[in-house]
C-alpha positions in Angstrom: 38.1 -0.7 -14.4 35.1 1.5 -15.2 31.5 0.4 -16.2 29.9 1.9 -19.2 26.5 2.9 -18.0 25.2 3.2 -21.4 25.8 -0.5 -21.9 25.0 -1.6 -18.5 21.4 -3.0 -17.8 18.0 -2.0 -19.3 17.0 1.7 -19.8 13.9 1.1 -17.6 13.4 -0.5 -14.4 11.8 -4.0 -14.6 8.5 -4.3 -13.1 8.5 -5.9 -9.6 6.4 -8.8 -8.1 3.3 -8.3 -6.0 4.1 -6.8 -2.6 7.8 -5.8 -3.3 8.8 -2.4 -2.4 9.1 -0.4 -5.6 12.0 1.8 -4.3 14.0 2.7 -1.2 12.3 6.2 -0.8 10.5 7.2 2.4 8.0 4.6 3.7 6.2 3.5 6.7 5.7 -0.3 7.2 3.9 -1.6 10.3 3.4 -5.3 11.4 -0.2 -6.5 12.1 -1.5 -10.1 12.8 -3.9 -11.6 10.2 -6.9 -12.2 12.4 -9.2 -13.1 9.5 -10.0 -16.6 8.4 -8.6 -16.2 4.9 -4.9 -16.0 3.8 -3.8 -12.5 2.8 -1.7 -12.4 -0.5 1.2 -10.1 -1.2 0.4 -6.6 -2.6 -3.2 -6.5 -1.5 -5.3 -3.9 0.5 -5.9 -4.9 4.1 -8.3 -3.4 6.8 -8.3 -3.0 10.4 -9.1 -6.0 12.4 -10.8 -6.2 15.8 -8.0 -4.7 17.6 -5.3 -2.1 16.8 -2.6 -4.7 15.8 -4.6 -6.9 13.5 -5.3 -6.9 9.8 -8.1 -8.7 7.7 -9.2 -8.7 4.1 -11.6 -5.8 3.3 -15.3 -5.7 3.4 -18.0 -3.0 2.9 -17.7 -0.2 5.4 -14.0 -1.3 6.6 -11.2 0.9 7.5 -8.4 0.3 4.9 -4.9 0.4 6.9 -2.5 -0.2 4.1 -1.1 -2.7 1.5 0.3 -6.0 2.4 4.2 -6.2 1.7 6.0 -9.2 0.5 8.3 -10.9 3.0 11.1 -13.0 1.3 11.2 -15.7 4.1 7.6 -16.9 3.8 7.5 -20.3 2.4 4.9 -21.6 -0.1 2.0 -23.9 1.4 1.2 -27.3 0.0 -0.5 -25.8 -3.1 2.4 -23.6 -3.8 0.7 -20.3 -2.9 2.8 -17.8 -0.9 0.7 -15.8 1.4 0.2 -14.8 5.1 -1.8 -17.5 6.8 -4.4 -16.7 9.6 -2.5 -15.6 12.7 0.7 -14.8 10.7 2.3 -11.4 11.1 1.7 -9.2 7.9 3.9 -6.3 7.1 1.5 -3.5 6.1 2.7 -0.3 4.0 0.9 2.8 5.1 3.2 5.2 3.2 5.4 4.3 0.2 5.3 2.6 -3.2 4.9 -1.1 -4.1 4.2 -3.3 -7.0 0.7 -5.0 -7.3 -1.3 -6.8 -9.7 -3.9 -4.6 -11.4 -7.4 -6.3 -11.7 -8.4 -4.1 -14.5 -6.5 -1.7 -16.7 -5.3 1.3 -14.9 -3.5 4.7 -15.8 -1.3 6.9 -13.8 -3.3 9.1 -11.4 -6.2 6.7 -11.3 -7.4 6.1 -7.6 -7.0 2.7 -6.2 -9.9 0.7 -5.2 -10.2 -3.0 -3.7 -12.6 -5.8 -3.3 -13.2 -8.4 -0.6 -10.0 -10.3 -1.8 -7.9 -7.2 -1.4 -7.1 -7.2 -5.2 -6.4 -3.7 -6.4 -8.1 -1.9 -9.3 -9.8 1.4 -10.1 -13.3 2.5 -10.3 -16.0 0.7 -8.3 -15.3 -1.1 -4.9 -13.9 -0.1 -1.7 -11.7 3.1 -1.8 -8.1 2.8 -0.7 -7.6 6.3 0.7 -4.3 8.1 -0.3 -3.5 5.5 -3.0 -2.8 6.2 -6.7 -1.6 4.1 -9.6 1.6 5.4 -10.8 2.0 3.3 -14.1 -0.1 2.5 -17.1 -0.9 -1.2 -16.5 -3.0 -3.7 -18.3 -5.5 -6.0 -16.6 -3.7 -8.8 -14.8 -0.3 -7.1 -15.1 2.0 -5.7 -12.5 1.9 -2.0 -11.9 3.2 0.4 -9.3 0.9 1.9 -6.4 1.7 4.9 -4.3 0.0 5.0 -0.9 0.2 7.7 1.8 -2.6 7.4 4.5 -1.1 10.5 6.1 -2.4 12.8 3.4 -1.6 16.5 3.5 -4.2 18.3 5.6 -4.4 21.9 6.5 -4.8 22.4 10.3 -5.1 26.1 11.6 -3.6 26.6 15.0 -6.7 28.5 16.0 -8.5 24.9 15.8 -5.9 23.6 18.5 -6.2 24.8 22.1 -3.0 25.5 23.8 -2.2 26.8 27.2 -0.2 29.8 25.8 -1.5 31.2 22.7 -3.8 30.6 19.7 -2.8 32.0 16.3 -4.5 31.7 12.8 -1.6 30.5 10.9 -1.8 27.5 8.8 0.4 24.6 9.3 1.0 21.9 6.6 1.8 18.3 7.2 4.5 16.2 5.3 3.2 14.4 2.1 5.2 12.2 -0.2 
């Protein structure tokens, strides 16, 4: 029996939920421990903590390390909130696409910014390097964000000292 694709499902992908991976394309997700005193919600920006394996909510002058990814096995707390408690392991997306709430209206190509809660927006606030909104999204609605903390950079081999040779050719790194 065949399936008529013209009659199967919607013509557009439904919007996801905060922190849900938007597709199965190339991504990089690493685990970090929430060393901050506050819970970290799904689909928010996180910053480097005191050590290399930790994550905290952003603050002025911080180094953003990615976006928190939803984990299906996390249970709700007594108030019904689902988030990563202090000391919990937080999956952090460094490269990829995921769904997140837009704190204010955004358009495709807008740079992503955040605040002390990790909420994502555009315009003022703490810059999320390598992150762009991919969908037109109303304030408070779900939108798709692309992040690539390993942005394309041009490095000349003349800048790299090797024991054998030095050339002036340009090498370009991978970009999503």
